[in-house]
C-alpha positions as CSV (number, residue, x, y, z in Angstrom):
1,M,-2.7,22.7,6.9
2,G,-6.1,22.7,5.2
3,V,-7.0,20.8,2.1
4,T,-4.1,19.7,-0.1
5,R,-5.5,16.8,-2.1
6,V,-8.6,15.9,-4.0
7,S,-9.5,12.4,-5.0
8,L,-11.7,12.0,-8.1
9,G,-13.8,8.9,-8.8
10,V,-13.0,8.8,-12.5
11,Q,-13.5,5.0,-12.7
12,T,-13.2,4.8,-16.5
13,L,-13.0,7.1,-19.5
14,D,-15.4,5.0,-21.5
15,N,-18.9,6.6,-21.4
16,A,-20.7,3.3,-22.0
17,E,-19.0,1.8,-19.0
18,L,-19.8,4.8,-16.9
19,T,-23.4,4.5,-17.8
20,A,-23.4,0.7,-17.0
21,I,-22.3,1.4,-13.4
22,G,-24.7,4.2,-12.9
23,R,-22.2,7.2,-12.9
24,I,-23.6,10.5,-13.9
25,H,-20.4,12.0,-15.2
26,D,-18.8,11.4,-18.6
27,A,-15.2,11.2,-19.7
28,D,-14.9,14.8,-20.7
29,R,-16.2,16.0,-17.3
30,A,-13.7,13.7,-15.5
31,L,-10.8,15.0,-17.5
32,A,-11.9,18.6,-17.0
33,A,-12.1,18.0,-13.2
34,I,-8.5,16.8,-13.2
35,T,-7.4,20.0,-14.9
36,T,-9.5,22.2,-12.6
37,V,-8.0,20.6,-9.4
38,K,-4.4,20.9,-10.8
39,D,-5.0,24.5,-11.8
40,A,-6.1,25.2,-8.2
41,G,-2.7,24.1,-7.1
42,L,-3.9,21.0,-5.3
43,V,-2.7,17.4,-5.6
44,V,-5.1,15.3,-7.6
45,S,-5.7,11.6,-7.4
46,C,-7.7,9.5,-9.8
47,D,-9.6,6.3,-8.9
48,L,-9.9,3.8,-11.7
49,M,-11.9,0.5,-11.7
50,C,-11.4,-2.6,-13.8
51,G,-13.7,-5.5,-14.5
52,L,-16.6,-3.2,-15.3
53,P,-19.6,-4.4,-17.5
54,G,-18.6,-4.2,-21.1
55,Q,-15.0,-3.3,-20.4
56,T,-12.4,-4.7,-22.8
57,D,-8.6,-4.7,-23.0
58,L,-8.8,-1.9,-25.6
59,S,-11.1,0.3,-23.5
60,W,-8.9,-0.2,-20.5
61,Q,-5.8,0.8,-22.4
62,R,-7.7,3.9,-23.7
63,T,-8.6,4.8,-20.1
64,L,-5.0,4.5,-19.0
65,D,-3.9,6.5,-22.0
66,G,-6.3,9.3,-21.2
67,V,-5.5,9.4,-17.5
68,L,-1.8,9.5,-18.1
69,A,-2.2,12.3,-20.6
70,A,-4.1,14.3,-17.9
71,A,-1.1,13.7,-15.6
72,P,-2.6,13.5,-12.1
73,H,-0.2,13.1,-9.2
74,H,-1.6,9.9,-8.0
75,V,-3.7,7.0,-9.4
76,S,-5.5,4.2,-7.6
77,V,-6.7,1.1,-9.4
78,Y,-9.4,-1.1,-7.9
79,P,-11.0,-4.3,-9.3
80,L,-14.8,-4.0,-9.2
81,T,-16.6,-5.7,-6.4
82,L,-20.3,-6.1,-6.3
83,E,-21.7,-5.0,-3.0
84,E,-25.0,-6.6,-1.9
85,G,-27.9,-4.2,-2.0
86,T,-26.4,-1.9,-4.8
87,P,-28.2,-1.5,-8.1
88,L,-25.3,-3.2,-9.9
89,Y,-25.4,-6.2,-7.6
90,R,-29.1,-6.6,-8.3
91,M,-28.5,-6.3,-12.1
92,A,-25.7,-9.0,-11.9
93,C,-28.1,-11.3,-10.0
94,R,-30.3,-11.1,-13.1
95,D,-27.5,-11.2,-15.7
96,E,-24.4,-13.3,-14.8
97,S,-22.5,-11.7,-17.6
98,L,-22.2,-8.5,-15.5
99,E,-20.2,-10.3,-12.8
100,P,-16.5,-9.3,-12.8
101,D,-14.1,-11.7,-14.5
102,E,-11.2,-12.2,-12.0
103,D,-8.8,-13.2,-14.8
104,F,-9.6,-10.1,-16.8
105,Q,-9.2,-8.0,-13.7
106,A,-5.8,-9.5,-13.0
107,A,-4.8,-8.7,-16.6
108,C,-6.0,-5.1,-16.1
109,M,-4.1,-4.8,-12.9
110,D,-0.9,-6.0,-14.6
111,A,-1.4,-3.7,-17.5
112,A,-2.0,-0.7,-15.2
113,R,1.2,-1.5,-13.2
114,E,3.3,-1.7,-16.4
115,R,1.9,1.5,-17.9
116,L,1.9,3.6,-14.7
117,S,5.4,2.4,-13.7
118,A,6.8,3.3,-17.1
119,A,5.3,6.8,-16.7
120,G,7.0,7.4,-13.4
121,Y,4.2,6.4,-11.0
122,H,5.7,4.0,-8.4
123,P,3.5,1.4,-6.7
124,Y,3.6,1.9,-3.0
125,E,0.5,0.0,-2.0
126,V,-1.6,-2.8,-3.6
127,A,-3.9,-0.4,-5.4
128,S,-1.9,2.9,-5.3
129,Y,0.6,4.6,-7.6
130,A,2.2,8.0,-7.1
131,L,4.7,10.4,-8.6
132,D,7.6,10.9,-6.2
133,G,6.5,12.9,-3.1
134,H,2.8,12.5,-3.8
135,E,2.0,9.3,-1.9
136,C,-1.3,9.6,0.1
137,A,-0.4,10.0,3.8
138,H,-4.0,9.4,4.7
139,N,-4.1,6.1,2.9
140,I,-0.8,5.1,4.4
141,A,-2.2,5.7,7.8
142,Y,-4.9,3.2,7.1
143,W,-2.4,0.4,6.3
144,T,0.2,1.2,9.0
145,G,-1.9,1.2,12.2
146,Q,-2.1,5.0,12.7
147,G,-5.3,6.3,14.2
148,Y,-7.7,8.5,12.2
149,L,-11.0,10.1,12.9
150,G,-13.8,9.7,10.3
151,L,-16.3,12.6,10.0
152,G,-19.6,12.4,8.2
153,R,-22.2,9.8,7.4
154,S,-20.6,6.4,6.7
155,A,-17.1,7.7,7.6
156,A,-14.9,5.2,9.3
157,G,-12.4,5.9,12.0
158,M,-9.9,4.0,14.0
159,L,-8.6,5.0,17.5
160,D,-6.2,3.5,19.9
161,A,-7.2,3.2,23.6
162,E,-5.7,6.5,24.6
163,D,-7.3,8.5,21.7
164,F,-10.7,6.8,22.2
165,D,-10.7,7.7,25.9
166,R,-9.8,11.3,25.1
167,L,-12.5,11.7,22.4
168,A,-15.2,9.4,24.0
169,G,-17.5,12.4,24.4
170,L,-17.9,12.6,20.6
171,F,-19.5,9.2,20.6
172,P,-22.3,9.4,23.2
173,D,-24.0,6.1,22.1
174,V,-20.8,4.0,22.0
175,L,-20.1,1.7,24.9
176,A,-17.0,2.1,27.0
177,R,-14.1,0.2,25.5
178,G,-13.3,-2.0,28.5
179,D,-10.0,-3.6,28.0
180,A,-10.1,-3.2,24.2
181,Y,-6.8,-2.0,22.6
182,R,-8.3,-0.5,19.5
183,V,-11.8,0.8,18.5
184,R,-13.1,1.0,15.0
185,L,-16.0,3.4,14.4
186,V,-18.5,4.1,11.6
187,Q,-20.8,7.1,11.7
188,R,-24.4,6.1,10.8
189,D,-26.2,9.4,10.7
190,D,-25.7,13.0,9.7
191,A,-25.9,14.4,13.2
192,A,-23.0,12.2,14.5
193,T,-25.1,10.7,17.2
194,T,-25.1,7.1,16.1
195,F,-22.1,4.9,15.5
196,D,-21.2,1.3,14.9
197,A,-18.2,0.2,17.0
198,E,-15.9,-2.7,16.8
199,Y,-13.6,-3.5,19.7
200,L,-10.2,-5.2,19.1
201,S,-8.0,-6.8,21.6
202,Q,-4.2,-6.2,21.6
203,R,-3.7,-9.5,19.8
204,E,-6.4,-8.7,17.2
205,A,-4.8,-5.3,16.6
206,A,-1.4,-6.9,16.1
207,A,-2.8,-9.3,13.6
208,E,-4.6,-6.5,11.8
209,D,-1.4,-4.5,11.6
210,L,0.4,-7.5,10.1
211,M,-2.4,-8.1,7.6
212,L,-2.7,-4.4,6.5
213,A,1.1,-4.1,6.2
214,C,0.8,-6.8,3.4
215,R,-1.0,-4.1,1.4
216,M,2.1,-2.0,1.2
217,T,4.8,-2.7,-1.4
218,R,7.4,-2.8,1.3
219,G,5.5,-5.4,3.2
220,I,5.9,-6.2,6.9
221,G,8.9,-4.5,8.4
222,P,11.2,-6.1,11.0
223,D,10.2,-3.7,13.8
224,L,6.5,-4.7,13.4
225,L,7.4,-8.4,13.4
226,V,9.5,-8.0,16.6
227,R,6.7,-5.9,18.3
228,S,4.0,-8.4,17.2
229,A,6.0,-11.3,18.8
230,S,5.3,-9.7,22.2
231,V,1.6,-10.4,21.7
232,I,1.5,-13.4,19.3
233,A,3.6,-16.5,20.1
234,A,6.8,-16.3,18.0
235,D,6.2,-19.8,16.7
236,E,2.8,-18.9,15.4
237,L,4.1,-15.8,13.8
238,A,7.0,-17.6,12.2
239,A,4.7,-20.3,10.8
240,A,2.5,-17.6,9.1
241,C,5.6,-16.0,7.6
242,D,7.0,-19.3,6.4
243,R,3.7,-20.3,4.9
244,A,3.5,-17.0,3.0
245,V,7.0,-17.7,1.5
246,E,6.1,-21.3,0.8
247,L,3.1,-20.3,-1.2
248,G,5.1,-17.8,-3.2
249,L,3.0,-14.9,-1.8
250,A,5.9,-13.1,-0.1
251,T,9.7,-13.1,0.1
252,W,12.3,-11.9,2.6
253,V,14.1,-8.7,1.6
254,P,17.2,-8.1,3.8
255,D,18.2,-4.8,5.2
256,H,21.4,-4.5,3.3
257,I,22.5,-1.6,5.5
258,E,23.1,-4.2,8.2
259,G,25.4,-6.2,5.9
260,H,23.7,-9.5,6.7
261,A,24.8,-12.3,4.5
262,G,23.1,-15.7,4.1
263,R,19.6,-17.1,4.3
264,V,17.0,-15.1,6.1
265,T,14.8,-17.1,8.4
266,S,11.5,-15.9,10.0
267,K,12.7,-16.9,13.5
268,D,15.8,-14.8,13.2
269,V,13.9,-11.7,12.0
270,I,11.2,-12.1,14.7
271,A,13.9,-12.5,17.4
272,G,15.6,-9.3,16.2
273,R,18.8,-11.1,15.2
274,V,18.4,-10.1,11.5
275,R,16.6,-7.1,9.9
276,A,14.5,-8.0,6.9
277,R,11.0,-7.2,5.7
278,L,8.5,-9.7,4.4
279,A,7.4,-8.2,1.0
280,P,4.6,-9.3,-1.2
281,T,5.6,-11.0,-4.5
282,H,3.7,-10.4,-7.7
283,L,1.5,-13.4,-6.8
284,G,0.9,-12.0,-3.4
285,W,-0.1,-8.7,-4.9
286,L,-2.6,-10.2,-7.3
287,D,-3.9,-12.8,-4.8
288,G,-3.7,-10.6,-1.8
289,N,-6.7,-12.0,0.0
290,V,-4.9,-15.3,0.7
291,L,-1.9,-13.4,2.0
292,F,-4.1,-11.2,4.2
293,E,-5.9,-14.2,5.7
294,L,-2.6,-15.8,6.8
295,F,-1.9,-12.9,9.1
296,W,-5.5,-12.0,10.2
297,G,-5.8,-15.7,11.1
298,L,-3.3,-15.0,13.9
299,A,-6.0,-13.0,15.7
């Protein structure tokens, strides 16, 4: 199939904000790159960041205006996080005003969802918006438990037991998986001879799948809930679902094709008696870490 998509780290169309985060491109160069990729017949995705030093409501709106005018096929919106060891982290340690304001970031996320949705970009994942037919299959694989192989320094991969055994020769320094159900890998050098490995049990893999499904707009589907109950006690799984609903982080969305009428309960869905998905609410979207922890806690 070859290359079909290019993702561009636009981040912002405000040059002062780009300078503040140490980026070497400017707004004009970012917009020109979008045009170049589109002219080449490739799908183009733009990554944007909110909560940048010096960013304001007005500058964020201008960034959204400029990106929408450039008409990429896909847009991802991420709140800035300060990673220890980075230049921006060290700057924020010296100047607290550079630390991201979570309330401002939430307002930016809301503004982006409103503007992008109005322009025909539908939100299919917590950070991702796409025109119809342009959802990122690679990103969806991340959040739905599909295996993938990362190539290159710092690239991350995730393999199930069968794929890991088949490809083990590619990872000479990685220990045998033993009874691990899933292996996560990060390449640490250019020569692909050194990897970090994390080994997940079947229960941990199930909890991870539940947690990552919460990133998707559709949420946790009924088949995943039924399948997870073969690994995680149904009562524990139901308690996590109920808590998510109680906190207003998620809601049950029935499968209307089935024609079910009446109140949906977690126990009925987990037992396979009712088909419904547990979808994140607006609060669950903005405060996703709390929702994620409910299900990762089942590990």
